[in-house]
PQR file of N, CA, C, O and H, with PARSE charges and radii, in Angstrom:
ATOM      1  N   UNK A   1     -46.015 -20.092  -8.466 -0.4000 1.5000
ATOM      2  CA  UNK A   1     -46.325 -19.288  -9.626 -0.0000 2.0000
ATOM      3  C   UNK A   1     -46.990 -20.152 -10.680  0.5500 1.7000
ATOM      4  O   UNK A   1     -46.601 -21.298 -10.908 -0.5500 1.4000
ATOM      5  N   UNK A   2     -47.993 -19.586 -11.314 -0.4000 1.5000
ATOM      6  CA  UNK A   2     -48.701 -20.252 -12.399 -0.0000 2.0000
ATOM      7  C   UNK A   2     -48.512 -19.453 -13.675  0.5500 1.7000
ATOM      8  O   UNK A   2     -48.238 -18.254 -13.633 -0.5500 1.4000
ATOM      9  H   UNK A   2     -48.309 -18.655 -11.129  0.4000 1.0000
ATOM     10  N   UNK A   3     -48.660 -20.118 -14.803 -0.4000 1.5000
ATOM     11  CA  UNK A   3     -48.572 -19.456 -16.093 -0.0000 2.0000
ATOM     12  C   UNK A   3     -49.981 -19.312 -16.650  0.5500 1.7000
ATOM     13  O   UNK A   3     -50.765 -20.260 -16.646 -0.5500 1.4000
ATOM     14  H   UNK A   3     -48.882 -21.092 -14.837  0.4000 1.0000
ATOM     15  N   UNK A   4     -50.292 -18.100 -17.134 -0.4000 1.5000
ATOM     16  CA  UNK A   4     -51.600 -17.799 -17.691 -0.0000 2.0000
ATOM     17  C   UNK A   4     -51.432 -17.323 -19.124  0.5500 1.7000
ATOM     18  O   UNK A   4     -50.434 -16.689 -19.466 -0.5500 1.4000
ATOM     19  H   UNK A   4     -49.655 -17.330 -17.137  0.4000 1.0000
ATOM     20  N   UNK A   5     -52.411 -17.632 -19.953 -0.4000 1.5000
ATOM     21  CA  UNK A   5     -52.416 -17.194 -21.340 -0.0000 2.0000
ATOM     22  C   UNK A   5     -53.624 -16.293 -21.547  0.5500 1.7000
ATOM     23  O   UNK A   5     -54.715 -16.580 -21.055 -0.5500 1.4000
ATOM     24  H   UNK A   5     -53.222 -18.147 -19.676  0.4000 1.0000
ATOM     25  N   UNK A   6     -53.424 -15.192 -22.284 -0.4000 1.5000
ATOM     26  CA  UNK A   6     -54.509 -14.255 -22.540 -0.0000 2.0000
ATOM     27  C   UNK A   6     -54.312 -13.614 -23.902  0.5500 1.7000
ATOM     28  O   UNK A   6     -53.211 -13.613 -24.453 -0.5500 1.4000
ATOM     29  H   UNK A   6     -52.537 -14.958 -22.685  0.4000 1.0000
ATOM     30  N   UNK A   7     -55.400 -13.067 -24.437 -0.4000 1.5000
ATOM     31  CA  UNK A   7     -55.344 -12.315 -25.682 -0.0000 2.0000
ATOM     32  C   UNK A   7     -55.454 -10.840 -25.356  0.5500 1.7000
ATOM     33  O   UNK A   7     -56.352 -10.419 -24.627 -0.5500 1.4000
ATOM     34  H   UNK A   7     -56.295 -13.068 -23.990  0.4000 1.0000
ATOM     35  N   UNK A   8     -54.533 -10.056 -25.902 -0.4000 1.5000
ATOM     36  CA  UNK A   8     -54.504  -8.622 -25.666 -0.0000 2.0000
ATOM     37  C   UNK A   8     -54.349  -7.900 -27.006  0.5500 1.7000
ATOM     38  O   UNK A   8     -53.912  -8.480 -27.999 -0.5500 1.4000
ATOM     39  H   UNK A   8     -53.804 -10.399 -26.495  0.4000 1.0000
ATOM     40  N   UNK A   9     -54.717  -6.627 -27.001 -0.4000 1.5000
ATOM     41  CA  UNK A   9     -54.554  -5.783 -28.176 -0.0000 2.0000
ATOM     42  C   UNK A   9     -53.271  -4.989 -28.012  0.5500 1.7000
ATOM     43  O   UNK A   9     -53.098  -4.269 -27.028 -0.5500 1.4000
ATOM     44  H   UNK A   9     -55.071  -6.155 -26.194  0.4000 1.0000
ATOM     45  N   UNK A  10     -52.366  -5.122 -28.986 -0.4000 1.5000
ATOM     46  CA  UNK A  10     -51.084  -4.415 -28.944 -0.0000 2.0000
ATOM     47  C   UNK A  10     -50.783  -3.865 -30.327  0.5500 1.7000
ATOM     48  O   UNK A  10     -50.686  -4.621 -31.294 -0.5500 1.4000
ATOM     49  H   UNK A  10     -52.506  -5.707 -29.785  0.4000 1.0000
ATOM     50  N   UNK A  11     -50.636  -2.555 -30.423 -0.4000 1.5000
ATOM     51  CA  UNK A  11     -50.339  -1.879 -31.694 -0.0000 2.0000
ATOM     52  C   UNK A  11     -51.365  -2.205 -32.771  0.5500 1.7000
ATOM     53  O   UNK A  11     -51.012  -2.336 -33.943 -0.5500 1.4000
ATOM     54  H   UNK A  11     -50.714  -1.941 -29.638  0.4000 1.0000
ATOM     55  N   UNK A  12     -52.625  -2.338 -32.386 -0.4000 1.5000
ATOM     56  CA  UNK A  12     -53.691  -2.593 -33.356 -0.0000 2.0000
ATOM     57  C   UNK A  12     -53.902  -4.057 -33.691  0.5500 1.7000
ATOM     58  O   UNK A  12     -54.823  -4.387 -34.439 -0.5500 1.4000
ATOM     59  H   UNK A  12     -52.912  -2.232 -31.434  0.4000 1.0000
ATOM     60  N   UNK A  13     -53.079  -4.938 -33.161 -0.4000 1.5000
ATOM     61  CA  UNK A  13     -53.217  -6.373 -33.411 -0.0000 2.0000
ATOM     62  C   UNK A  13     -53.638  -7.084 -32.139  0.5500 1.7000
ATOM     63  O   UNK A  13     -53.284  -6.663 -31.037 -0.5500 1.4000
ATOM     64  H   UNK A  13     -52.331  -4.670 -32.553  0.4000 1.0000
ATOM     65  N   UNK A  14     -54.397  -8.163 -32.291 -0.4000 1.5000
ATOM     66  CA  UNK A  14     -54.733  -9.012 -31.150 -0.0000 2.0000
ATOM     67  C   UNK A  14     -53.710 -10.141 -31.112  0.5500 1.7000
ATOM     68  O   UNK A  14     -53.582 -10.908 -32.066 -0.5500 1.4000
ATOM     69  H   UNK A  14     -54.685  -8.505 -33.186  0.4000 1.0000
ATOM     70  N   UNK A  15     -52.989 -10.235 -30.007 -0.4000 1.5000
ATOM     71  CA  UNK A  15     -51.939 -11.238 -29.875 -0.0000 2.0000
ATOM     72  C   UNK A  15     -52.152 -12.042 -28.595  0.5500 1.7000
ATOM     73  O   UNK A  15     -52.742 -11.563 -27.627 -0.5500 1.4000
ATOM     74  H   UNK A  15     -53.093  -9.612 -29.232  0.4000 1.0000
ATOM     75  N   UNK A  16     -51.662 -13.260 -28.620 -0.4000 1.5000
ATOM     76  CA  UNK A  16     -51.713 -14.109 -27.435 -0.0000 2.0000
ATOM     77  C   UNK A  16     -50.440 -13.883 -26.636  0.5500 1.7000
ATOM     78  O   UNK A  16     -49.348 -13.833 -27.201 -0.5500 1.4000
ATOM     79  H   UNK A  16     -51.182 -13.649 -29.406  0.4000 1.0000
ATOM     80  N   UNK A  17     -50.578 -13.748 -25.334 -0.4000 1.5000
ATOM     81  CA  UNK A  17     -49.424 -13.540 -24.476 -0.0000 2.0000
ATOM     82  C   UNK A  17     -49.515 -14.462 -23.275  0.5500 1.7000
ATOM     83  O   UNK A  17     -50.595 -14.938 -22.923 -0.5500 1.4000
ATOM     84  H   UNK A  17     -51.466 -13.788 -24.875  0.4000 1.0000
ATOM     85  N   UNK A  18     -48.395 -14.705 -22.660 -0.4000 1.5000
ATOM     86  CA  UNK A  18     -48.338 -15.518 -21.443 -0.0000 2.0000
ATOM     87  C   UNK A  18     -47.755 -14.684 -20.332  0.5500 1.7000
ATOM     88  O   UNK A  18     -46.893 -13.833 -20.556 -0.5500 1.4000
ATOM     89  H   UNK A  18     -47.518 -14.319 -22.946  0.4000 1.0000
ATOM     90  N   UNK A  19     -48.234 -14.936 -19.128 -0.4000 1.5000
ATOM     91  CA  UNK A  19     -47.777 -14.166 -17.966 -0.0000 2.0000
ATOM     92  C   UNK A  19     -47.724 -15.101 -16.759  0.5500 1.7000
ATOM     93  O   UNK A  19     -48.566 -15.988 -16.614 -0.5500 1.4000
ATOM     94  H   UNK A  19     -48.934 -15.627 -18.946  0.4000 1.0000
ATOM     95  N   UNK A  20     -46.746 -14.898 -15.911 -0.4000 1.5000
ATOM     96  CA  UNK A  20     -46.616 -15.682 -14.676 -0.0000 2.0000
ATOM     97  C   UNK A  20     -47.156 -14.862 -13.516  0.5500 1.7000
ATOM     98  O   UNK A  20     -46.765 -13.711 -13.321 -0.5500 1.4000
ATOM     99  H   UNK A  20     -46.063 -14.178 -16.030  0.4000 1.0000
ATOM    100  N   UNK A  21     -48.063 -15.466 -12.741 -0.4000 1.5000
ATOM    101  CA  UNK A  21     -48.660 -14.775 -11.599 -0.0000 2.0000
ATOM    102  C   UNK A  21     -49.079 -15.811 -10.569  0.5500 1.7000
ATOM    103  O   UNK A  21     -49.168 -17.002 -10.867 -0.5500 1.4000
ATOM    104  H   UNK A  21     -48.381 -16.401 -12.899  0.4000 1.0000
ATOM    105  N   UNK A  22     -49.336 -15.343  -9.353 -0.4000 1.5000
ATOM    106  CA  UNK A  22     -49.736 -16.242  -8.273 -0.0000 2.0000
ATOM    107  C   UNK A  22     -51.159 -16.759  -8.444  0.5500 1.7000
ATOM    108  O   UNK A  22     -51.435 -17.913  -8.117 -0.5500 1.4000
ATOM    109  H   UNK A  22     -49.264 -14.375  -9.110  0.4000 1.0000
ATOM    110  N   UNK A  23     -52.069 -15.923  -8.952 -0.4000 1.5000
ATOM    111  CA  UNK A  23     -53.466 -16.330  -9.131 -0.0000 2.0000
ATOM    112  C   UNK A  23     -54.074 -15.542 -10.286  0.5500 1.7000
ATOM    113  O   UNK A  23     -53.415 -14.690 -10.882 -0.5500 1.4000
ATOM    114  H   UNK A  23     -51.844 -14.986  -9.218  0.4000 1.0000
ATOM    115  N   UNK A  24     -55.335 -15.832 -10.599 -0.4000 1.5000
ATOM    116  CA  UNK A  24     -55.996 -15.220 -11.741 -0.0000 2.0000
ATOM    117  C   UNK A  24     -56.144 -13.716 -11.584  0.5500 1.7000
ATOM    118  O   UNK A  24     -55.927 -12.973 -12.541 -0.5500 1.4000
ATOM    119  H   UNK A  24     -55.871 -16.525 -10.116  0.4000 1.0000
ATOM    120  N   UNK A  25     -56.509 -13.258 -10.401 -0.4000 1.5000
ATOM    121  CA  UNK A  25     -56.699 -11.819 -10.207 -0.0000 2.0000
ATOM    122  C   UNK A  25     -55.377 -11.060 -10.350  0.5500 1.7000
ATOM    123  O   UNK A  25     -55.368  -9.943 -10.867 -0.5500 1.4000
ATOM    124  H   UNK A  25     -56.685 -13.862  -9.623  0.4000 1.0000
ATOM    125  N   UNK A  26     -54.279 -11.637  -9.911 -0.4000 1.5000
ATOM    126  CA  UNK A  26     -52.969 -11.011 -10.107 -0.0000 2.0000
ATOM    127  C   UNK A  26     -52.610 -10.957 -11.594  0.5500 1.7000
ATOM    128  O   UNK A  26     -52.039  -9.972 -12.062 -0.5500 1.4000
ATOM    129  H   UNK A  26     -54.287 -12.545  -9.491  0.4000 1.0000
ATOM    130  N   UNK A  27     -52.944 -12.015 -12.334 -0.4000 1.5000
ATOM    131  CA  UNK A  27     -52.661 -12.036 -13.765 -0.0000 2.0000
ATOM    132  C   UNK A  27     -53.441 -10.935 -14.483  0.5500 1.7000
ATOM    133  O   UNK A  27     -52.893 -10.253 -15.348 -0.5500 1.4000
ATOM    134  H   UNK A  27     -53.408 -12.815 -11.954  0.4000 1.0000
ATOM    135  N   UNK A  28     -54.702 -10.760 -14.133 -0.4000 1.5000
ATOM    136  CA  UNK A  28     -55.517  -9.705 -14.734 -0.0000 2.0000
ATOM    137  C   UNK A  28     -54.941  -8.345 -14.390  0.5500 1.7000
ATOM    138  O   UNK A  28     -54.826  -7.479 -15.257 -0.5500 1.4000
ATOM    139  H   UNK A  28     -55.147 -11.315 -13.430  0.4000 1.0000
ATOM    140  N   UNK A  29     -54.580  -8.154 -13.139 -0.4000 1.5000
ATOM    141  CA  UNK A  29     -54.012  -6.883 -12.688 -0.0000 2.0000
ATOM    142  C   UNK A  29     -52.726  -6.559 -13.450  0.5500 1.7000
ATOM    143  O   UNK A  29     -52.535  -5.423 -13.884 -0.5500 1.4000
ATOM    144  H   UNK A  29     -54.674  -8.857 -12.434  0.4000 1.0000
ATOM    145  N   UNK A  30     -51.851  -7.541 -13.614 -0.4000 1.5000
ATOM    146  CA  UNK A  30     -50.594  -7.324 -14.331 -0.0000 2.0000
ATOM    147  C   UNK A  30     -50.824  -7.018 -15.809  0.5500 1.7000
ATOM    148  O   UNK A  30     -50.168  -6.143 -16.374 -0.5500 1.4000
ATOM    149  H   UNK A  30     -52.006  -8.463 -13.261  0.4000 1.0000
ATOM    150  N   UNK A  31     -51.754  -7.739 -16.434 -0.4000 1.5000
ATOM    151  CA  UNK A  31     -52.037  -7.496 -17.849 -0.0000 2.0000
ATOM    152  C   UNK A  31     -52.652  -6.116 -18.069  0.5500 1.7000
ATOM    153  O   UNK A  31     -52.305  -5.426 -19.028 -0.5500 1.4000
ATOM    154  H   UNK A  31     -52.286  -8.450 -15.976  0.4000 1.0000
ATOM    155  N   UNK A  32     -53.560  -5.716 -17.186 -0.4000 1.5000
ATOM    156  CA  UNK A  32     -54.161  -4.391 -17.308 -0.0000 2.0000
ATOM    157  C   UNK A  32     -53.119  -3.304 -17.101  0.5500 1.7000
ATOM    158  O   UNK A  32     -53.174  -2.266 -17.760 -0.5500 1.4000
ATOM    159  H   UNK A  32     -53.841  -6.276 -16.407  0.4000 1.0000
ATOM    160  N   UNK A  33     -52.179  -3.521 -16.207 -0.4000 1.5000
ATOM    161  CA  UNK A  33     -51.117  -2.556 -15.989 -0.0000 2.0000
ATOM    162  C   UNK A  33     -50.158  -2.472 -17.152  0.5500 1.7000
ATOM    163  O   UNK A  33     -49.647  -1.396 -17.461 -0.5500 1.4000
ATOM    164  H   UNK A  33     -52.134  -4.364 -15.671  0.4000 1.0000
ATOM    165  N   UNK A  34     -49.905  -3.603 -17.807 -0.4000 1.5000
ATOM    166  CA  UNK A  34     -48.943  -3.629 -18.902 -0.0000 2.0000
ATOM    167  C   UNK A  34     -49.545  -3.151 -20.218  0.5500 1.7000
ATOM    168  O   UNK A  34     -48.901  -2.406 -20.956 -0.5500 1.4000
ATOM    169  H   UNK A  34     -50.320  -4.478 -17.556  0.4000 1.0000
ATOM    170  N   UNK A  35     -50.784  -3.575 -20.523 -0.4000 1.5000
ATOM    171  CA  UNK A  35     -51.386  -3.276 -21.822 -0.0000 2.0000
ATOM    172  C   UNK A  35     -52.521  -2.266 -21.750  0.5500 1.7000
ATOM    173  O   UNK A  35     -52.938  -1.749 -22.787 -0.5500 1.4000
ATOM    174  H   UNK A  35     -51.307  -4.180 -19.923  0.4000 1.0000
ATOM    175  N   UNK A  36     -53.031  -1.970 -20.566 -0.4000 1.5000
ATOM    176  CA  UNK A  36     -54.161  -1.063 -20.424 -0.0000 2.0000
ATOM    177  C   UNK A  36     -55.454  -1.847 -20.266  0.5500 1.7000
ATOM    178  O   UNK A  36     -55.606  -2.932 -20.828 -0.5500 1.4000
ATOM    179  H   UNK A  36     -52.693  -2.390 -19.724  0.4000 1.0000
ATOM    180  N   UNK A  37     -56.378  -1.297 -19.503 -0.4000 1.5000
ATOM    181  CA  UNK A  37     -57.629  -2.004 -19.197 -0.0000 2.0000
ATOM    182  C   UNK A  37     -58.472  -2.246 -20.445  0.5500 1.7000
ATOM    183  O   UNK A  37     -59.157  -3.265 -20.533 -0.5500 1.4000
ATOM    184  H   UNK A  37     -56.255  -0.416 -19.046  0.4000 1.0000
ATOM    185  N   UNK A  38     -58.434  -1.329 -21.410 -0.4000 1.5000
ATOM    186  CA  UNK A  38     -59.253  -1.468 -22.613 -0.0000 2.0000
ATOM    187  C   UNK A  38     -58.661  -2.444 -23.622  0.5500 1.7000
ATOM    188  O   UNK A  38     -59.336  -2.815 -24.582 -0.5500 1.4000
ATOM    189  H   UNK A  38     -57.878  -0.501 -21.338  0.4000 1.0000
ATOM    190  N   UNK A  39     -57.433  -2.861 -23.429 -0.4000 1.5000
ATOM    191  CA  UNK A  39     -56.765  -3.729 -24.396 -0.0000 2.0000
ATOM    192  C   UNK A  39     -56.777  -5.203 -24.018  0.5500 1.7000
ATOM    193  O   UNK A  39     -56.174  -6.017 -24.718 -0.5500 1.4000
ATOM    194  H   UNK A  39     -56.885  -2.560 -22.649  0.4000 1.0000
ATOM    195  N   UNK A  40     -57.434  -5.563 -22.947 -0.4000 1.5000
ATOM    196  CA  UNK A  40     -57.567  -6.966 -22.560 -0.0000 2.0000
ATOM    197  C   UNK A  40     -58.748  -7.549 -23.321  0.5500 1.7000
ATOM    198  O   UNK A  40     -59.897  -7.220 -23.028 -0.5500 1.4000
ATOM    199  H   UNK A  40     -57.924  -4.902 -22.378  0.4000 1.0000
ATOM    200  N   UNK A  41     -58.476  -8.413 -24.298 -0.4000 1.5000
ATOM    201  CA  UNK A  41     -59.512  -8.944 -25.183 -0.0000 2.0000
ATOM    202  C   UNK A  41     -60.197 -10.146 -24.558  0.5500 1.7000
ATOM    203  O   UNK A  41     -61.424 -10.242 -24.583 -0.5500 1.4000
ATOM    204  H   UNK A  41     -57.542  -8.680 -24.536  0.4000 1.0000
ATOM    205  N   UNK A  42     -59.420 -11.063 -23.997 -0.4000 1.5000
ATOM    206  CA  UNK A  42     -59.961 -12.292 -23.419 -0.0000 2.0000
ATOM    207  C   UNK A  42     -59.304 -12.513 -22.074  0.5500 1.7000
ATOM    208  O   UNK A  42     -58.090 -12.362 -21.942 -0.5500 1.4000
ATOM    209  H   UNK A  42     -58.423 -10.985 -23.977  0.4000 1.0000
ATOM    210  N   UNK A  43     -60.090 -12.867 -21.081 -0.4000 1.5000
ATOM    211  CA  UNK A  43     -59.542 -13.087 -19.745 -0.0000 2.0000
ATOM    212  C   UNK A  43     -58.514 -14.223 -19.764  0.5500 1.7000
ATOM    213  O   UNK A  43     -58.635 -15.153 -20.561 -0.5500 1.4000
ATOM    214  H   UNK A  43     -61.077 -12.990 -21.188  0.4000 1.0000
ATOM    215  N   UNK A  44     -57.522 -14.152 -18.905 -0.4000 1.5000
ATOM    216  CA  UNK A  44     -56.485 -15.188 -18.880 -0.0000 2.0000
ATOM    217  C   UNK A  44     -57.034 -16.550 -18.451  0.5500 1.7000
ATOM    218  O   UNK A  44     -57.976 -16.644 -17.665 -0.5500 1.4000
ATOM    219  H   UNK A  44     -57.424 -13.397 -18.258  0.4000 1.0000
ATOM    220  N   UNK A  45     -56.422 -17.585 -18.986 -0.4000 1.5000
ATOM    221  CA  UNK A  45     -56.709 -18.949 -18.572 -0.0000 2.0000
ATOM    222  C   UNK A  45     -55.412 -19.598 -18.120  0.5500 1.7000
ATOM    223  O   UNK A  45     -54.353 -19.353 -18.699 -0.5500 1.4000
ATOM    224  H   UNK A  45     -55.657 -17.509 -19.625  0.4000 1.0000
ATOM    225  N   UNK A  46     -55.495 -20.416 -17.097 -0.4000 1.5000
ATOM    226  CA  UNK A  46     -54.304 -21.059 -16.551 -0.0000 2.0000
ATOM    227  C   UNK A  46     -53.864 -22.195 -17.460  0.5500 1.7000
ATOM    228  O   UNK A  46     -54.673 -23.035 -17.854 -0.5500 1.4000
ATOM    229  H   UNK A  46     -56.355 -20.615 -16.626  0.4000 1.0000
ATOM    230  N   UNK A  47     -52.579 -22.216 -17.789 -0.4000 1.5000
ATOM    231  CA  UNK A  47     -52.063 -23.286 -18.642 -0.0000 2.0000
ATOM    232  C   UNK A  47     -51.079 -24.192 -17.905  0.5500 1.7000
ATOM    233  O   UNK A  47     -50.773 -25.286 -18.380 -0.5500 1.4000
ATOM    234  H   UNK A  47     -51.922 -21.534 -17.469  0.4000 1.0000
ATOM    235  N   UNK A  48     -50.579 -23.750 -16.748 -0.4000 1.5000
ATOM    236  CA  UNK A  48     -49.724 -24.638 -15.954 -0.0000 2.0000
ATOM    237  C   UNK A  48     -49.660 -24.138 -14.532  0.5500 1.7000
ATOM    238  O   UNK A  48     -48.992 -24.743 -13.694 -0.5500 1.4000
ATOM    239  H   UNK A  48     -50.827 -22.861 -16.362  0.4000 1.0000
TER
END
């Protein structure tokens, strides 16, 4: 598992969030499922 950091829109604010996923495409899929496809501001980057 890797940790990814991304910026998402939540309740009108842009916030940084971290998510654990196996790869980048899984991280994107999880973020889109959690926050919605239109609320992903910046693609995730791997931090560990």
